Steps between C-alpha positions, in 0.01 A plus 500: 500500500649833393551766763264798481689829489385806688446833325818634661697210349379544142453879497693643206610157376436605139692828529865559409530692823788672674548187711514276191749736338713509813508119505568454126717793396867564577532756779635777276226444241231502768632829643499653152135400448407643841665831409295507182180428693567757770661784307399446135857452376556326167573127496822404323482245216706237679280533810183470288631178342561338838159610630325375185659156523414463869146622433459248217630209710266590785199537267570167324507329839154647554380341174539804275564439130460859376575854607313822431548871552186575702390861443207737543401678177237772479223239479488503880578128520824305463664361187748223435673324210647159585836374374639154575834458672591251223803567280583254215844332500662233285329176394148622573558554871412800709629672810327739737643851482405843624741791460540828678401677179172305490440580867562874473332578168222359283344600170132403472294578192323800644297635209157420644541655843333841547741789468275804466671608179855460632585254224357374173375143462783419261752598769459166669804489719478566870748412770463349843763570766543299820386667822737344756315668788210257448590133536455247220259213563377174349138483382346230281839337438641830374766722649341846514740795505336833599597761242443853379378558143598778259484578129782476248545877527502500880147610598350308790218266403421345835380574851808381686765741368331823618429336837868419546593854394252655744634288785850625428378861503336447841825352627711794383272777626406341832864436588555875459231564758631237741844660486343830605361321807850377579451144381825375346431130556234451233639432152182384326134602515234275353127533446298199606154385402246248623216470243180344636336308214121460474336251263185296430467124464212351300414151378662425165191323364304826522791710376514288183137593427560875528655651188537834677713356779708302253568794268498805730546376856175657621127438472350729236151374586350380826213596726579530869444190710237523777789495748822690451752617757266703717521261797881514487495134598772403253760744635755311714254209501576130500697412186328235289686175444564546127631849561710383794656227287579759234654736754718226650643401162545866404692568821722198440591601144554864599725402789709280270564813293601698807182710498399608848130410486380571853130574545192359323130545568155543353427854382167685515337387175383141459767301318765765575827438686828670582868405532751731667880456494772624732678817384804473277705723270282673238635337184501153659148563628393592146648174369336302779160656440512408130585142596224498760235598245633243252495220758154596626359446152695179439429332833132595500451294182643193673219528755221542246494874568578817308676797660362837390736794540284759323441811711120465480392157372148531644301823484323571826747328733845602614782501250861405567792729570868465572600695810853627446665535843803726445783575738867593491791349692875550538757223526591605853168357618265800490149519362497869411123520541518363853433781750776367724542553873770768521474873422746504210332203332166674550635800315628278221163321478307827481727618220439190289129511584472861381697417186255223419201730558644762267580238235144367506351848475722620216493176300148377577400471131787256444379279786152505349651402164681206661159352587328594173347225285168412346451229761586716798261774389215266603646467850626843610248686711292191573457367853818295494738754347608860553372784281703644213607800712848438643522571874693378804356366824733557799277454804453730797839452669714590199258773399541660844878490467497663157258764627734577788795544262301736282356709784775472761246391763499203736432152372146394584494196723857549625620715787284811481795717601726359229541718193622303201867559439673332208673185617384513863208298631199494273521142381659261753156383614348483154316165491592295196209373290271744680364621167211328332552389142191699397359300211381818330845658467733439204803534730511423871789509746492170689770518765822482298385496138252652257229281352395601148157344448421620148691242299291245310538128570627409151756782482875473523621687807798640311346822363358602837832450672697678227280803561508479879877454500581776252265762642624429854860529379420829329373655823787357706737652243333840546521468880867396486588785263351756738648350816847441354508859378401628844760288677769613253416860590526424871127515576357288782385164359207446737371854462514473121333162507223622730419782258509258208263253668260774607489639147451154351207421728334835432536469124401134466260418784215523249574141395444370856145383571406279795129466431265304275631507144169368364297800612373766263625756749858381449477526123375855537773576753766343276392724215514801732855400599597476135569126505468329159218251448558294186204265514592289197816367343447721196498811719817401685735365233559819294669655805781244480688734266448821699826695493546490877487119510718454195759733651513293819541169318762638263692669782557163665529305172210273590313569173556722199216709364472255210473205735228671705304589185527140382358372829210742484432385143509133601259555789253700290512241223451222752194678641336511156597143420353371825168676441494384140550137605231537765257655251564222248453237769173657613372502143602137453321390818197718442451386140585133539385419853279755672281618209420142384409404858277808529325423171452136596343580834290782353361245252435265791301775678310588182412133446363495855278798417364329189450172686298668774290699256425188296388332820276796585708586807616835633843577345562838670807383693654326201440806283668723759805272508510473121471876456780569749725244336422639157577854614829396664603293198430793271706726730778243496517504120496879495790508746689242293458707184609820673813343649587331173467824303696711749775239525541504121499882504805499726715492185399862443658608831860387462670839471698422815502226760332744739211590267430132438511421872260786575262374233500152650439641848230750407314303233583130483516444875166679548348269236642200682336610824163534327527157340592342831209663683249353254663156498514487880131588518427218255695261722266583787195420282615176337518167688841352577415207274486739203784740596809416291785599735589430867365758743663690785369234738682231299821701481523639853342242727590154366870457582 
């Protein structure tokens, strides 16, 4: 009988980890790789060759036959091209080889990946470059090497490269600030992320009967079930056996890949669940989240289930988000968003807190853009997601402290005789995790991190963290410039800092809101404060290329203006494509499934009228039913014709990607809503035996 291993024993067993490298590489080679991982130094060719050979030997022992450069193009998902380790030799034999050149650089045929006009289709070549800061791993008998992806002419075509660049910018600028606080021990600052992942599980047999779920990931038709989520009995409830079995296998496979899956539970909506990992470095967290979504879908199928990651798969019940918990740490053991328990650390914390507040206020449209998609538009502002207005929830304790800095008065709740003095005694008794997460706020401070709740469940976390990193670094750079200049002139550091913090709070407190973000009063107040409110993706995306934002990205060499414009173009095009696919799917289902069912049952009702009349019986009820069905069926056909005509007319609105996207939002999407309303009313008037597609009851309550 084979011995059963514990999770601790097999955790990371499929990862070419630091420990594996330390065991398999010569000491000098291992140290060289560690320098590359920690400081971004280039890896010499001879070192790469040794690493590649060791990596190949380890992967082959794990059963791998191929390798792939695993990258994240602008599709939002991952991509991979597999090559065998086999190399032909004499007499028809082969050997297994993998060189440093093959490890460090790849050349996939990249013509079909979206580029937003950066490159023509005939310019097929793109290059992948190894990211040694994220460990290689074995998946499906393939050695997967995390890589960045760029075009032949050098433009970035992926989501990883700008994330790595933004992390480096945060490191450089934050170290400047730490030096001003007298910290000479820290040599590296890293942003960390813990993305909570929400998802739905439904029975595959019903999924296979729903063309909308198969083609778009969400239900385009469906009347509400008699019971929804109003009892909140699913939230944190007992996990059903099929779901529990799925979760156990998912945990096991994630742990093998070194992914820190920690918490799992039922979410609010029926059929909805959540998985939360432990924090890790931002780029590794981005890799891990992509793998998590991939494995969720794969493992669900093994259990006769389908995992839905769409932001709003079921109208009328909660959608799914991805809560991006962001923090920043130094390699001397500090979480820089931890209030700390000494005066000087309090002062440092307040500085970084104020920098974050200013960054959110000044770059709010970019944060909104990072959560902008056709799918997420259904979710934002509903009961499970924050509104489109970007604001920060701090809670009463932190709010009191910021108020005291601004006004120079005592801190409420502390010693009434104590006037706040920079770096003295305002925060030592600040209770960690005293703030509520406030489900209505896009950003909430939760003890030692900020939770960004806007992101959609299917999204890559990379764009959000590029924006959070770069905007934070921009403000820290401004702070450091001012403080370094003052110190160079002999001014008092604390006095200068106090004035800077007071000015920052006064100028940017408008973005702080500790109340109910769902209320109409807040939307009116937000408008009064001058906060942007981009309700839809089409409203938000054009601001990507605003001069202020381009200047910031170009200053730190995270993006060029061309690269930003290409991303905006890709996102606008994707919005139109998604709505076009949804419209086509609705027309297919309406014409081939729903309309025939409506006609068939209308005929059945009309036959009942005739039968009763022929028998000399009262047919009033049957006539009422037949008339209602006839009216609804007629309305259905009218809605079909309108949607079909307006969808075809979209070809007349292709001047720019933005004009086409606005047409789809204003015209086609409105037609889709009308068609759905009629079809859903028909569903409520036709027996289940005659309705052609599984209902919400089938989809949400049968797992």
